[in-house]
DRENTOR-419158 format. One record per residue (C-alpha): residue in one letter; x negated, y, z negated. Coordinates in steps of 0.001 Angstrom, whole numbers, plus 500000, padded with zeros to 6 digits. Example, Ala and Ser with C-alpha at 12.3 -4.5 7.8 and 13.67 -1.06 7.14 Angstrom:
REM residues 2
A487700495500492200;S486330498940492860;
END
This chain:
REM residues 257
M752257190504716724;L748509189977716497;L746041190155719394;V742935187976719001;I739939188485721307;D736814186359721649;V734123187812723924;G731777185021724963;N728838184837727340;T730966183713730296;N734625184319729391;I736784186619727309;K739499184614725559;L742672186442724547;G745551185211722417;V748774186720721135;Y750196185467717850;D753858185912717042;K753680185358713270;D751831182000712996;V752538180809716542;L750035181248719378;A752596182451721907;H750279183402724795;S746630182944725764;W744454183947728714;R740842183806729908;L739011186587731739;S735537186493733255;V732889188564731495;K731837191624733498;T729619193949731510;I730102196866733927;R733871197095733357;T735162200414732046;A737693200824729247;D740306201835731815;E739696198693733874;I740106196527730782;G743235198465729811;I744793197921733235;V744038194172733076;L745632193977729614;A748663195918730847;G749158193424733685;L748845190399731386;F751196191801728782;D753723192917731389;S753828189402732872;A754543188045729386;K757066190826728665;L755032192136725730;D755055195726724469;M751513197114724575;K752228199269721525;G753907196418719639;F750823194907717999;D750422195005714233;G746699194348714498;I743767193230716641;I740767191116715657;M737728190514717847;S734568188424717831;S731816189057720338;V728397187855721460;Q728250190644724062;P727181193853722275;A727203195777725581;L730962195215725884;N732007195916722308;Y732463199681722534;T734264199420725884;I736794196877724601;E737267198738721317;H737952201957723246;A740420200179725563;C742290198744722579;E742481202096720810;Y743603204019723903;Y746010201503725479;L747232199519722461;G746945202150719756;K744932199884717451;K741229199599716597;P740055195962716489;M738767194386713306;M735296193113714243;I733748189865713005;G730533190898711299;V729008192121708068;G731626192816705402;I734334190580706842;K735634187846704543;T735465184412706187;G735733182008703263;L732430180407704331;N729212180420702341;I726554180909705043;K723512178771704159;Y721288180308706836;S717891181913706303;N719310185099707870;P723131184978707919;Q723295187904710357;E721672185706713015;V724666183378713176;G726764184105716262;A730271185405715626;D731709182587717742;R730010179946715582;I731399181509712410;V734924181771713818;N734895178168715070;S733587176942711726;V736302178812709808;G738980177360712084;A737643173812711813;Y737203173893708039;K740562175499707281;L742532173324709705;Y740740169975709462;G738747170087706226;G735131169339705437;P732620167984705832;C732901168545709556;I730823169060712682;V732034171545715283;V730778171060718845;D731453174014721151;F730971173269724859;G730415176686726390;T727572178602728008;A725557177051725201;T726461173779723511;T726430174513719780;F726658172107716858;N727823173623713553;V727804171741710261;I730205172645707431;S730157170983704019;E733093169776701959;K732782173001699899;G733056175266702939;E729336175946703306;F727976176661706774;M724848174521706632;G723458175397710072;G723266173262713179;C721592173289716552;I721918174890719973;A721417173290723401;P721990174666726907;G725566174357728132;I726253171876730917;I726929174592733534;T723899176580732318;A721732173493732821;L723221172864736249;E722517176454737330;G718931176107736141;L718547172893738142;V720002174372741342;N718189177705741095;N714804176121740485;T714874173457743199;A714759173936746941;K717241171324748121;L719540170324745270;P723106171589745829;R725593173141743419;V728194170439742652;E731457170008740808;I730879168428737420;T732906165233737409;K732165161672736336;P730893159512739246;D731860155863739586;S728432154662738514;I725393156042736713;I723286154409739473;A724205156979742102;K723914156336745844;N723689160001746963;T722360163317745700;V725704164840744689;A726692161783742656;G723157161672741224;I723486165204739826;Q726981164451738527;A725748161294736819;G722782163061735248;M724948165875733933;T727920163908732615;Y726125160859731230;G723132162929730130;Y725208165399728133;T727309162619726671;G724104161038725397;L722883164365724016;V726131164960722116;K726312161394720819;Y722727161401719559;I722898164823717879;I726142163946716075;Q724573160685714917;K721431162439713621;I723452165147711836;K725473162477710041;E722310160573709091;E720435163640707803;S723385165129705915;G724579161803704530;W728127162666705629;S728955159578707645;N732638160472707301;A732241164002708691;K735078164851711052;V733894165943714527;I735884168720716193;A735204169656719821;T736177172907721497;G735241174899724592;G736297174752728205;L733860171980729155;S734577169571726286;E736760167200728291;I734091166722730993;V731698165097728547;L734207163422726245;N735911161534729073;V732711159659729954;E732223157418726923;G734516154550726093;D733932154902722352;K735198157842720337;L732682160688720164;V734953163188718399;D738001163086716152;V739778166204717435;V739661168253720638;D741025171751719983;R740688174086722971;S742204176984720976;L739979176626717901;T738319180043718292;L741651181867718599;K742984179985715565;G739851180867713585;L740287184556714416;K743890184448713178;L742803182809709906;I740081185422709326;Y742499188264710077;D744931186896707484;M742134186659704886;N741204190298705381;V744729191726705604;
END
């Protein structure tokens, strides 16, 4: 069995592969003050509920954008699972040629998503990750990571709106019946859902125009992807893959082992 771990800004995604099958997956909230023992106890509970042997893993691979948590999670894995995680970073083979002015600046999550998208769906492709940030990653037909752009995530933008205004409430992000809203809650919902749909649509269009890859496949991932993609009647993306990051980690592990 293989344990794959993606430590994001908001959630920790965990997956267990039995050979090539993603048999189990979970999400945990990110808490940077957790100890290794606390993480170990959480893992023990998850694995026990799935009837998994904590010492039965052949390997662990981890990507992270939370440096403060890396040592804690590594220590928990070594002590409770008996394995040290392979970390996504310098020296790890990914199969991508990073065309970035400083390749070390590219977030581990962007690399993992790009590997998963390219290996599973081919290139050229555009990967849109709807998370704490909304990232757009561009991969060529030859497997080159060409770059992309980064925008605030939809929940991040909503928190900024609520925290910096005196009277606007925190709302559930759903599509209202009309973009011409008749109350404040619906007005925020309309601005967020239709606004982010427009942002995604325009950026994808401009990437295709600038790259010349009008046939580039668009792959969406991230917990908030369905909120935006359900708004438009026309097809914004070709594939929605909520498990893309976990699949990318598995592919990278196989390349390096």
